[in-house]
BALOBA-1460 file (C-alpha; in Angstrom, 3 decimals):
// residues 162
<rec num="1" residu="s" x="0.000" y="0.000" z="0.000"/>
<rec num="2" residu="a" x="1.028" y="3.643" z="-0.344"/>
<rec num="3" residu="s" x="1.204" y="3.910" z="3.446"/>
<rec num="4" residu="d" x="3.578" y="0.933" z="3.635"/>
<rec num="5" residu="c" x="5.766" y="2.498" z="0.933"/>
<rec num="6" residu="r" x="5.950" y="5.802" z="2.791"/>
<rec num="7" residu="e" x="6.837" y="3.952" z="5.997"/>
<rec num="8" residu="a" x="9.575" y="1.982" z="4.240"/>
<rec num="9" residu="e" x="10.936" y="5.158" z="2.646"/>
<rec num="10" residu="a" x="11.026" y="6.932" z="6.022"/>
<rec num="11" residu="w" x="12.867" y="3.973" z="7.569"/>
<rec num="12" residu="l" x="15.410" y="3.897" z="4.726"/>
<rec num="13" residu="v" x="16.045" y="7.651" z="4.967"/>
<rec num="14" residu="s" x="16.389" y="7.497" z="8.773"/>
<rec num="15" residu="s" x="18.921" y="4.666" z="8.426"/>
<rec num="16" residu="g" x="21.064" y="6.792" z="6.101"/>
<rec num="17" residu="t" x="20.214" y="4.951" z="2.902"/>
<rec num="18" residu="r" x="20.604" y="7.059" z="-0.227"/>
<rec num="19" residu="l" x="17.436" y="6.962" z="-2.350"/>
<rec num="20" residu="a" x="17.112" y="7.694" z="-6.057"/>
<rec num="21" residu="r" x="14.030" y="8.003" z="-8.252"/>
<rec num="22" residu="a" x="13.824" y="5.054" z="-10.651"/>
<rec num="23" residu="a" x="14.294" y="5.833" z="-14.331"/>
<rec num="24" residu="d" x="14.062" y="3.669" z="-17.440"/>
<rec num="25" residu="g" x="17.352" y="1.875" z="-18.018"/>
<rec num="26" residu="m" x="18.632" y="2.414" z="-14.479"/>
<rec num="27" residu="a" x="20.436" y="-0.664" z="-13.179"/>
<rec num="28" residu="v" x="21.732" y="-1.678" z="-9.789"/>
<rec num="29" residu="d" x="24.626" y="-4.132" z="-9.496"/>
<rec num="30" residu="l" x="23.625" y="-6.427" z="-6.645"/>
<rec num="31" residu="g" x="26.976" y="-8.197" z="-6.615"/>
<rec num="32" residu="a" x="28.063" y="-11.738" z="-7.520"/>
<rec num="33" residu="g" x="26.697" y="-11.298" z="-11.061"/>
<rec num="34" residu="a" x="23.183" y="-10.218" z="-10.045"/>
<rec num="35" residu="r" x="21.599" y="-7.093" z="-11.536"/>
<rec num="36" residu="l" x="18.276" y="-5.304" z="-11.089"/>
<rec num="37" residu="e" x="17.237" y="-3.173" z="-14.058"/>
<rec num="38" residu="v" x="14.349" y="-0.749" z="-14.480"/>
<rec num="39" residu="l" x="12.716" y="-1.589" z="-17.824"/>
<rec num="40" residu="s" x="9.936" y="0.970" z="-17.606"/>
<rec num="41" residu="t" x="8.474" y="3.482" z="-15.182"/>
<rec num="42" residu="g" x="4.975" y="4.856" z="-14.912"/>
<rec num="43" residu="e" x="2.850" y="7.017" z="-12.667"/>
<rec num="44" residu="h" x="1.930" y="4.154" z="-10.316"/>
<rec num="45" residu="g" x="4.622" y="1.571" z="-10.823"/>
<rec num="46" residu="l" x="7.536" y="0.177" z="-12.720"/>
<rec num="47" residu="a" x="8.694" y="-2.920" z="-14.509"/>
<rec num="48" residu="l" x="11.862" y="-4.499" z="-13.169"/>
<rec num="49" residu="e" x="14.043" y="-7.302" z="-14.444"/>
<rec num="50" residu="l" x="16.151" y="-9.224" z="-11.950"/>
<rec num="51" residu="v" x="18.995" y="-11.123" z="-13.622"/>
<rec num="52" residu="f" x="21.504" y="-13.502" z="-12.071"/>
<rec num="53" residu="n" x="23.597" y="-15.259" z="-14.707"/>
<rec num="54" residu="r" x="21.018" y="-17.197" z="-16.775"/>
<rec num="55" residu="a" x="18.133" y="-16.717" z="-14.320"/>
<rec num="56" residu="r" x="15.685" y="-13.911" z="-15.188"/>
<rec num="57" residu="f" x="12.671" y="-12.637" z="-13.273"/>
<rec num="58" residu="l" x="10.237" y="-10.066" z="-14.700"/>
<rec num="59" residu="l" x="8.433" y="-7.931" z="-12.120"/>
<rec num="60" residu="p" x="5.891" y="-5.449" z="-13.574"/>
<rec num="61" residu="l" x="4.935" y="-3.838" z="-10.260"/>
<rec num="62" residu="g" x="2.003" y="-1.443" z="-10.505"/>
<rec num="63" residu="a" x="2.085" y="-1.648" z="-14.308"/>
<rec num="64" residu="n" x="-0.735" y="-0.169" z="-16.348"/>
<rec num="65" residu="p" x="-1.881" y="-1.230" z="-19.834"/>
<rec num="66" residu="e" x="0.145" y="1.541" z="-21.514"/>
<rec num="67" residu="m" x="3.357" y="0.445" z="-19.776"/>
<rec num="68" residu="i" x="2.823" y="-3.181" z="-20.793"/>
<rec num="69" residu="d" x="2.059" y="-2.151" z="-24.386"/>
<rec num="70" residu="e" x="5.189" y="0.012" z="-24.495"/>
<rec num="71" residu="l" x="7.283" y="-2.883" z="-23.166"/>
<rec num="72" residu="l" x="5.831" y="-5.271" z="-25.739"/>
<rec num="73" residu="h" x="6.855" y="-2.916" z="-28.548"/>
<rec num="74" residu="s" x="10.220" y="-1.888" z="-27.069"/>
<rec num="75" residu="g" x="12.198" y="-5.019" z="-27.875"/>
<rec num="76" residu="r" x="13.423" y="-5.102" z="-24.253"/>
<rec num="77" residu="l" x="11.362" y="-8.113" z="-23.178"/>
<rec num="78" residu="v" x="13.187" y="-11.412" z="-23.405"/>
<rec num="79" residu="p" x="12.305" y="-14.862" z="-22.090"/>
<rec num="80" residu="a" x="12.393" y="-15.111" z="-18.287"/>
<rec num="81" residu="q" x="12.125" y="-18.090" z="-15.984"/>
<rec num="82" residu="a" x="9.673" y="-16.339" z="-13.670"/>
<rec num="83" residu="l" x="7.036" y="-13.664" z="-14.208"/>
<rec num="84" residu="v" x="5.137" y="-11.960" z="-11.414"/>
<rec num="85" residu="l" x="1.812" y="-10.920" z="-12.905"/>
<rec num="86" residu="a" x="0.740" y="-7.309" z="-12.495"/>
<rec num="87" residu="d" x="-2.380" y="-6.304" z="-10.559"/>
<rec num="88" residu="s" x="-3.326" y="-9.764" z="-9.241"/>
<rec num="89" residu="g" x="-3.765" y="-11.177" z="-12.743"/>
<rec num="90" residu="y" x="-6.035" y="-8.442" z="-14.150"/>
<rec num="91" residu="a" x="-6.402" y="-9.095" z="-17.897"/>
<rec num="92" residu="a" x="-5.767" y="-5.513" z="-19.093"/>
<rec num="93" residu="v" x="-2.189" y="-5.576" z="-17.747"/>
<rec num="94" residu="n" x="-1.485" y="-9.238" z="-18.442"/>
<rec num="95" residu="p" x="-2.164" y="-9.767" z="-22.160"/>
<rec num="96" residu="p" x="-1.422" y="-13.103" z="-23.842"/>
<rec num="97" residu="e" x="1.277" y="-11.345" z="-25.919"/>
<rec num="98" residu="l" x="3.221" y="-10.713" z="-22.712"/>
<rec num="99" residu="f" x="3.260" y="-14.414" z="-21.871"/>
<rec num="100" residu="g" x="4.260" y="-15.286" z="-25.429"/>
<rec num="101" residu="r" x="7.163" y="-12.846" z="-25.335"/>
<rec num="102" residu="v" x="8.403" y="-13.701" z="-21.834"/>
<rec num="103" residu="q" x="7.692" y="-17.464" z="-22.017"/>
<rec num="104" residu="p" x="7.883" y="-17.929" z="-18.236"/>
<rec num="105" residu="l" x="8.417" y="-21.342" z="-16.708"/>
<rec num="106" residu="v" x="6.606" y="-20.074" z="-13.603"/>
<rec num="107" residu="a" x="3.962" y="-17.353" z="-13.323"/>
<rec num="108" residu="v" x="3.281" y="-15.926" z="-9.869"/>
<rec num="109" residu="i" x="-0.031" y="-14.275" z="-9.037"/>
<rec num="110" residu="s" x="-0.283" y="-12.355" z="-5.784"/>
<rec num="111" residu="v" x="-4.012" y="-12.351" z="-5.058"/>
<rec num="112" residu="e" x="-6.161" y="-12.239" z="-1.937"/>
<rec num="113" residu="p" x="-8.342" y="-15.259" z="-1.151"/>
<rec num="114" residu="d" x="-11.855" y="-14.684" z="-2.524"/>
<rec num="115" residu="d" x="-10.775" y="-11.548" z="-4.404"/>
<rec num="116" residu="r" x="-13.858" y="-9.344" z="-4.793"/>
<rec num="117" residu="r" x="-12.793" y="-8.307" z="-8.308"/>
<rec num="118" residu="g" x="-12.780" y="-11.937" z="-9.437"/>
<rec num="119" residu="l" x="-9.032" y="-11.988" z="-9.970"/>
<rec num="120" residu="p" x="-7.090" y="-13.492" z="-11.482"/>
<rec num="121" residu="s" x="-9.059" y="-13.009" z="-14.691"/>
<rec num="122" residu="p" x="-10.195" y="-16.318" z="-16.226"/>
<rec num="123" residu="e" x="-8.751" y="-15.287" z="-19.614"/>
<rec num="124" residu="v" x="-5.349" y="-14.761" z="-18.001"/>
<rec num="125" residu="l" x="-5.428" y="-18.238" z="-16.473"/>
<rec num="126" residu="q" x="-6.470" y="-19.658" z="-19.838"/>
<rec num="127" residu="a" x="-3.599" y="-17.859" z="-21.590"/>
<rec num="128" residu="l" x="-1.194" y="-19.377" z="-19.030"/>
<rec num="129" residu="a" x="-2.284" y="-22.957" z="-19.779"/>
<rec num="130" residu="g" x="0.845" y="-25.095" z="-19.895"/>
<rec num="131" residu="t" x="2.745" y="-22.750" z="-17.552"/>
<rec num="132" residu="t" x="3.219" y="-23.508" z="-13.864"/>
<rec num="133" residu="v" x="1.046" y="-20.967" z="-12.044"/>
<rec num="134" residu="l" x="1.604" y="-20.271" z="-8.359"/>
<rec num="135" residu="r" x="-0.964" y="-18.155" z="-6.519"/>
<rec num="136" residu="t" x="-0.674" y="-16.666" z="-3.071"/>
<rec num="137" residu="d" x="-4.354" y="-17.413" z="-2.386"/>
<rec num="138" residu="h" x="-3.662" y="-21.118" z="-2.981"/>
<rec num="139" residu="h" x="-0.004" y="-21.487" z="-2.020"/>
<rec num="140" residu="g" x="0.637" y="-18.801" z="0.614"/>
<rec num="141" residu="w" x="4.136" y="-17.362" z="0.403"/>
<rec num="142" residu="i" x="6.268" y="-18.280" z="-2.584"/>
<rec num="143" residu="a" x="10.071" y="-18.197" z="-2.489"/>
<rec num="144" residu="f" x="12.564" y="-18.607" z="-5.318"/>
<rec num="145" residu="r" x="16.215" y="-19.604" z="-5.089"/>
<rec num="146" residu="t" x="18.695" y="-19.762" z="-7.921"/>
<rec num="147" residu="d" x="22.369" y="-20.351" z="-8.462"/>
<rec num="148" residu="g" x="22.060" y="-18.544" z="-11.777"/>
<rec num="149" residu="e" x="21.559" y="-21.787" z="-13.677"/>
<rec num="150" residu="s" x="18.834" y="-23.756" z="-11.880"/>
<rec num="151" residu="l" x="15.688" y="-22.455" z="-10.216"/>
<rec num="152" residu="w" x="14.100" y="-23.805" z="-7.047"/>
<rec num="153" residu="v" x="10.677" y="-22.805" z="-5.774"/>
<rec num="154" residu="e" x="9.310" y="-23.269" z="-2.271"/>
<rec num="155" residu="v" x="5.707" y="-22.583" z="-1.268"/>
<rec num="156" residu="e" x="4.056" y="-22.322" z="2.118"/>
<rec num="157" residu="r" x="1.432" y="-24.928" z="1.227"/>
<rec num="158" residu="m" x="0.309" y="-26.990" z="-1.696"/>
<rec num="159" residu="g" x="-2.777" y="-25.299" z="-3.132"/>
<rec num="160" residu="a" x="-6.016" y="-26.617" z="-4.502"/>
<rec num="161" residu="e" x="-4.451" y="-26.375" z="-7.963"/>
<rec num="162" residu="g" x="-1.198" y="-28.093" z="-7.112"/>
């Protein structure tokens, strides 16, 4: 939530952490071959790519349809092992073209149990047929580990779907 973000920002500033506004193309070297890059920024979010050797994670956090469309036409999207879906799997920000371009092995959907908006959208789930889909409403927390070559996933509980 916005309140949580403000709280986190205040804590970072009080601890002496230098903050910078994210900009397209900005990258942070995380060490040991890991890199976090800003692919796109928007009014309410950004799209990040986390890369460690051959492991890639796409994180379109707070993305809107225009941001996703711009990314699809930018040539910057490449296959990634894991994709975190934007906006709890809302169809307008998770088009089938995105899945075709990214070709994730695992798609993660952060969604509340009994989401009142009916998310994730049924058409999104249909477009992800054949992809491993992990959902927080079914699986609880989801953790990834990688050595840059292999990917391991741990979930809090096996869900109704898995």
